[in-house]
C-alpha positions in Angstrom: -6.1 -207.9 -58.3 -3.8 -204.9 -58.7 -0.8 -204.5 -56.6 -0.5 -201.0 -55.3 1.9 -199.9 -52.5 2.5 -197.2 -49.8 6.0 -196.6 -48.5 6.9 -194.3 -45.9 9.6 -191.8 -46.8 11.3 -190.0 -44.0 12.5 -186.3 -44.5 14.9 -184.5 -42.8 13.7 -181.2 -42.3 9.9 -181.8 -42.9 7.5 -184.5 -41.3 7.5 -188.1 -43.1 5.6 -188.3 -46.6 4.0 -191.1 -48.1 4.5 -192.2 -51.9 2.0 -194.2 -53.7 3.3 -196.9 -56.3 1.7 -199.4 -58.5 2.3 -202.2 -60.9 1.4 -201.3 -64.4 -0.8 -204.3 -65.5 0.6 -203.7 -69.2 4.4 -203.6 -68.6 4.6 -205.4 -65.1 6.8 -202.5 -64.3 6.6 -200.3 -60.9 5.2 -197.0 -61.6 4.8 -193.8 -59.4 1.8 -192.2 -58.9 2.1 -189.7 -56.3 3.5 -188.3 -53.2 1.1 -187.7 -50.2 1.8 -185.5 -46.7 -0.8 -187.8 -44.6 -1.1 -191.2 -44.5 -5.0 -191.1 -44.7 -4.5 -189.6 -48.5 -2.5 -192.0 -49.4 -4.7 -194.7 -48.3 -7.6 -193.1 -50.4 -5.1 -192.8 -53.2 -4.5 -196.0 -53.1 -7.8 -197.3 -52.8 -9.2 -195.5 -55.9 -6.2 -196.6 -57.8 -7.1 -200.2 -57.2 -10.1 -199.8 -58.3 -9.3 -198.3 -61.2 -6.7 -200.8 -62.1 -9.2 -203.5 -61.3 -12.0 -202.0 -63.2 -9.6 -201.7 -66.8 -10.0 -198.2 -67.0 -6.8 -195.9 -67.9 -4.8 -194.5 -65.3 -4.6 -190.7 -65.2 -1.6 -189.8 -63.8 -1.9 -186.5 -61.1 0.1 -183.4 -63.0 3.0 -181.9 -61.4 3.1 -178.3 -60.8 6.3 -177.8 -64.0 5.8 -174.6 -64.4 8.8 -173.5 -63.4 10.9 -176.3 -64.6 12.4 -174.4 -68.0 13.0 -171.1 -66.5 16.4 -170.3 -65.6 18.1 -167.2 -63.8 18.4 -165.3 -66.4 14.6 -165.5 -67.1 14.2 -164.1 -63.7 16.7 -161.7 -63.5 15.0 -160.1 -66.8 11.6 -160.3 -65.0 13.1 -158.1 -62.0 14.7 -155.9 -64.6 11.0 -155.1 -66.1 9.4 -154.8 -62.4 12.1 -152.4 -61.6 11.8 -150.3 -64.9 8.1 -150.0 -64.5 8.6 -149.1 -60.9 10.9 -146.2 -61.5 8.6 -144.9 -64.3 5.7 -144.7 -61.4 8.1 -143.4 -58.9 8.4 -146.2 -56.3 11.7 -147.3 -54.9 13.3 -150.2 -55.8 13.6 -151.4 -52.2 10.3 -151.2 -51.6 9.8 -153.8 -54.8 12.2 -156.4 -53.3 10.0 -156.2 -49.8 7.1 -156.9 -51.9 8.8 -160.0 -53.2 
Protein backbone atom coordinates (compact mmCIF):
# COMPACT_ATOMS: atom_id res chain seq x y z
CA UNK A 1 0.00 0.00 0.00
CA UNK A 2 1.31 3.40 -0.98
CA UNK A 3 1.77 6.04 1.68
CA UNK A 4 0.71 9.40 0.27
CA UNK A 5 0.04 12.35 2.56
CA UNK A 6 -1.70 15.69 2.15
CA UNK A 7 -0.53 18.51 4.39
CA UNK A 8 -2.25 21.87 4.72
CA UNK A 9 0.29 24.68 4.42
CA UNK A 10 -0.87 28.07 5.73
CA UNK A 11 0.22 31.23 3.90
CA UNK A 12 0.34 34.77 5.27
CA UNK A 13 -0.94 36.75 2.29
CA UNK A 14 -2.89 34.16 0.31
CA UNK A 15 -5.17 31.22 0.98
CA UNK A 16 -3.82 27.96 2.32
CA UNK A 17 -2.26 25.48 -0.10
CA UNK A 18 -2.09 21.70 0.06
CA UNK A 19 1.18 19.81 -0.30
CA UNK A 20 1.24 16.20 -1.52
CA UNK A 21 4.13 13.98 -0.41
CA UNK A 22 4.76 10.27 -0.80
CA UNK A 23 7.16 7.65 0.49
CA UNK A 24 9.32 6.34 -2.33
CA UNK A 25 9.07 2.52 -2.33
CA UNK A 26 12.70 2.14 -3.45
CA UNK A 27 14.43 4.48 -0.98
CA UNK A 28 11.80 4.53 1.82
CA UNK A 29 12.24 8.31 2.01
CA UNK A 30 9.57 10.97 1.90
CA UNK A 31 9.52 12.89 -1.41
CA UNK A 32 7.67 15.97 -2.55
CA UNK A 33 5.11 15.50 -5.33
CA UNK A 34 3.30 18.82 -5.73
CA UNK A 35 1.47 21.79 -4.23
CA UNK A 36 -2.16 22.52 -5.02
CA UNK A 37 -4.42 25.50 -4.34
CA UNK A 38 -7.55 23.42 -3.80
CA UNK A 39 -8.01 20.42 -1.56
CA UNK A 40 -9.97 18.62 -4.26
CA UNK A 41 -6.98 18.91 -6.62
CA UNK A 42 -4.70 17.54 -3.91
CA UNK A 43 -7.06 14.60 -3.29
CA UNK A 44 -7.17 13.82 -7.02
CA UNK A 45 -3.37 13.90 -7.21
CA UNK A 46 -3.18 11.66 -4.14
CA UNK A 47 -5.53 9.09 -5.69
CA UNK A 48 -3.61 9.12 -8.97
CA UNK A 49 -0.29 8.76 -7.15
CA UNK A 50 -1.54 5.84 -5.03
CA UNK A 51 -2.71 3.98 -8.13
CA UNK A 52 0.62 4.65 -9.85
CA UNK A 53 2.71 3.44 -6.89
CA UNK A 54 0.55 0.37 -6.24
CA UNK A 55 0.70 -0.53 -9.94
CA UNK A 56 4.50 -0.44 -9.84
CA UNK A 57 4.73 2.25 -12.50
CA UNK A 58 7.38 4.95 -12.70
CA UNK A 59 6.34 8.10 -10.84
CA UNK A 60 6.40 11.18 -13.06
CA UNK A 61 6.96 14.34 -11.08
CA UNK A 62 5.22 17.48 -12.34
CA UNK A 63 7.74 19.95 -13.76
CA UNK A 64 7.97 23.33 -12.11
CA UNK A 65 8.38 26.43 -14.23
CA UNK A 66 12.11 27.05 -14.06
CA UNK A 67 12.49 29.35 -17.04
CA UNK A 68 13.63 32.26 -14.83
CA UNK A 69 15.83 30.27 -12.49
CA UNK A 70 19.23 31.06 -14.07
CA UNK A 71 18.43 34.62 -15.08
CA UNK A 72 20.17 37.51 -13.37
CA UNK A 73 19.25 41.16 -12.97
CA UNK A 74 21.80 42.02 -15.66
CA UNK A 75 19.97 39.74 -18.06
CA UNK A 76 16.74 41.70 -17.62
CA UNK A 77 18.57 45.04 -17.78
CA UNK A 78 20.10 44.02 -21.10
CA UNK A 79 16.67 43.03 -22.41
CA UNK A 80 15.28 46.39 -21.32
CA UNK A 81 18.13 48.27 -23.02
CA UNK A 82 17.58 46.34 -26.24
CA UNK A 83 13.84 47.00 -26.21
CA UNK A 84 14.51 50.70 -25.49
CA UNK A 85 16.90 50.98 -28.43
CA UNK A 86 14.37 49.31 -30.70
CA UNK A 87 11.66 51.66 -29.48
CA UNK A 88 13.81 54.73 -30.11
CA UNK A 89 14.43 53.55 -33.66
CA UNK A 90 10.70 53.22 -34.21
CA UNK A 91 9.93 56.59 -32.63
CA UNK A 92 8.16 55.29 -29.52
CA UNK A 93 9.04 56.93 -26.22
CA UNK A 94 10.71 54.97 -23.45
CA UNK A 95 7.87 55.93 -21.09
CA UNK A 96 5.29 54.12 -23.16
CA UNK A 97 7.59 51.10 -23.26
CA UNK A 98 7.71 51.03 -19.44
CA UNK A 99 3.94 51.22 -19.25
CA UNK A 100 3.63 48.14 -21.46
CA UNK A 101 5.63 46.08 -19.00
